N, C-alpha and C positions, 0 to 999 in steps of 0.2 A: 087772661084769655089767650094771648099770643103764646105764652109758655105752655099752656095746656094743649093748644093745637100742635105746636112743635113736638111735644112729647108724644102725642098720638101718631104723628107722622113718623117719628123715630121708631116707635114700637111696630108700626105697620111695615116699615122697611126691614126691620130685624126679623119679623115673622116671615116675610116673603123670602128673605135670604135663608132662613132656617128651613123653610119648605123646599127651596131650591136645592140645598145641600142634602136634604133627607130623601129626595126623590130616588137616587140610586139605591138607598137602603130599602125603600119600599119595594122597588122592582126585584131586588135580591130576595127579600122575604117572601113575596107572593110567588116568585118563580120556584123557590125551594119547596114551597108547599104544594106545588102542582106535580102531577104525574108526567112522565116523559111525553106522552101523547098530547098533553095540553100545552107544552112549551112551544111557543111560536112568537116571532117578532110582531105579528099582527095583533096578538092577544096578550102581549106582555104586560099591559096595564090592567087587564082584567083580574079579578079575584079568582082563586081556584074554585072549581065546582064543588069540591069537598075538602075539608081540612085533613091533611095527611102529613105525617112525619116520616114517611117511608124513605124520602130522599136523605134525611139526616141519618137514619139508621144505616142505609147503604153506604153513605160517605164515611161513617164511623167504623163499620165492620167490614166493608169491602164487598166485592161481588165476584163469585166464581164465573158467572156468565159473562160479565163485562171484562173479566181478566185483570182486575186491579185490586191492590191491597187497600184496606181501610186506614183511617187516620188514628185509630186507637193506640197502636204501638208507637207510632211516631209522636203522638202527643206526649207520651211518657218520656220519650227521648228528649223532646224539647224542654220538658220540666227539669230533667236531669242535667241538661245543658245550661239552661238559663239561670237557675238558682245559684250554683257555685260560680259561674262565670261573672254574673252581675255582682255578686257579693265580694269576690276576691278583687275584681277590678276596681270596685268602689273603695275597698280598704286600701289598696295600693295607691290609688289616686288621693285618698285622704292623707296618707303618710307623706306622699310627695308634696302635696299642697302645704302640709305643716312644715316640712323642711325648707321649702322654697320661700315661705313667707316669714317664718319665725327664727330661722337659723341661717343668717347670712354667712356665706363663705366665698372664697375666691372661685369665680366661674359660675356662680349661681345664676347670674343674669344671662349667661350664655346657655346654660343647661336647660332652662325652661323653654326657650324657642326651639331647641333641638328636640325636646320631648314633644312639643306642640306640632312640630313638622310631621310627626307620624299621622296626624289627622288628614294630611293632604296627599298622602301616598295612595294612589289608586289601587284597589284590590287586585285588579287584573294584572298589574305590573309585577306582582310578587308571587303569583300562583306557582310558577315552576320552582323557584327556590324554596317556597313554603312547603310544597309537597315533598321535595327532596329532604328538607330538614326534618319533617315529621317522620319520614321513612327511616332516617338515621336514628331518630329517637324511639323507633318501633311503636309509634302511636298513630300512624296514619290509618285512616279508615275506622277510627274509634271515636267515641264521645269524648274521652279525655283529651284526645288530640284537638278536637273542635273547641273544647273548653279553653285549652291553652291559646289557641288562635284568637278567640274573642277576648280573653284577658289581656293579651298583648295589644290588640288593636283598641281596646277600651281604655288603656292607661292614659293616652293623651287627653281625651275629652274629660275623663274623671279628674285628672290632674288640674285641668283648666277650671273645672267647676269648683273644686275645693280650694285651689289657690286663690281664686277671686272671692270665695266666701271667707277664707281665713284672714284676708286683708281687713275685713270688718271686725275681726276679733281684736280687742285691745292688746297691744304688745306688753303693756304693763302687767297683765296677768302672767305672762311667761316670765318676765323679769322677776316678779315677786316669787314665783315658784323656784326660780334658780337660786334666789337668796335663801329660800327655805331649805335648799339642799336637794330639790327634786332632780332626778336624772333626765336624760333626753327622752327615754321611753315613759318615764313617770309623768312628765309634763303632758305628754300626748294622752296617756291613759286617764289621768285624773283631771286635767284642765281642758284640753282641746277636744277630746273625743265626746265628753258629755254635752258640749256645745254644738256638736256637728249634726244634729238631727235634721235641720233644714237642708244641709248639703247632701246628706245621705238620701233624703227623700228625692231630690232632683237627680242625683247620680244613679240611684237604683232604678227609678222609673224610666229614666232615659236609656240605661243599659238593658233593662228588661225588654223594652219595646224594640230597640235596635237588634238585639240578639234574637228575639222571637221572630222578627220579620225577615231575618237574613235568609237569603236563598243561595247566593253564589258560594260562600264557604261551605255551606251544608252540602251542596251538590258536588263540589270538588274534593273536599276533605273526607267525606263519608260516602263513597260509592256503593257500599253495601246497604241495601234497603232496610235491613234490620237495625241499622245505626243512624239512619237519616232523620233529620228533624221534620217537623210537621209541614213546613213550607215546601220542602222537596216532595213529600208524600202527596201534598195537594196538587202539585204539578202532574203527578203520576195518575191522578184520578181520571184522566182522559180515557183510559182503557185501551184495549188492543184493536177494537173494531169500530165502535161508535163513541161519540162524545155525548154523554148524558148531562145536558146543561143544568138540569135541576139538581143533579147529584153534585156537580162541581160547585154550583153556587151554595148549596147547603154546606159543602166542605169548606168553602171560603168563609162562611159565617161562623162555623165552628172554630176555624183557625183564628179568626179575628176576635173571638169572644174574650180570651184572657187579657189581651192588651186593653180592650174596651172596658172590661170590669175594673182593671187597674186604674184607669183614668176616671171612671165613674166614682169609685170609692176612695181613691187616694189622690185624685186630682187637686183637691184643696191643699194638700201637703206639698204638691209640686209647685203650685202657685205661691204658697208661702215661702218656699225655698228660693224661688226666683226673686220675690220681693225682698227677701232677706239679704240679697246681694250675691247669691251664688253664681250668677252669670254677669255680674257687673265688674267693671274695673279694666 
């Protein structure tokens, strides 16, 4: 009986916490469904008088009257940015983790902390040399330039993820492959890589979310609106004359939708990767 009561109390607390955390989502959804005339702090809890998706349409396509561009073009920019940046940074992190765990060499214990140090460098401290470097490479203001930035900044965290995951892979597999005559890349291709699914799940989801939600690099590296990611375009939905809060909130929901879907459908792989030891060690 006591166990049953404690379980009921536990579920009640969890439900209350879930409601508490979902309240902002409720307000965002009902506000996005309202017309601009209905948006008010006094009535923000009220349901819209009629169901309308006009705010989402305006946020997606833009408005000539409001003087702002929609999110449609920037959404494609973010897709073109996130997919290669997350994939390449995860691949580089995987190879780094493989080298640092299965191929001991002089200075390997020093190299890993040096790579890891990149995680603690504030973005703001390197903006000027970053812009100058991208200008020298003639990729400043472009999506390839932004991809390069996120690949470089993603290497430390992906290296950490894969290094801690590969520690759990038996070294005997690598030793046996060496005896069989497998090369450095052959061992990675045929032994390590097929075992890396949990690590890639964690690294790819982590990188996808981080890159998709980034604002600072998108603002600084791509000043041209035609090349800006969706987070920068969302900031520009304010318009030139008035702030249409229903449109901005609808834009925020559209911007947050891809990461949300990723965690809904792939979250179990993320948790499996964590439990498999990809962030332990």
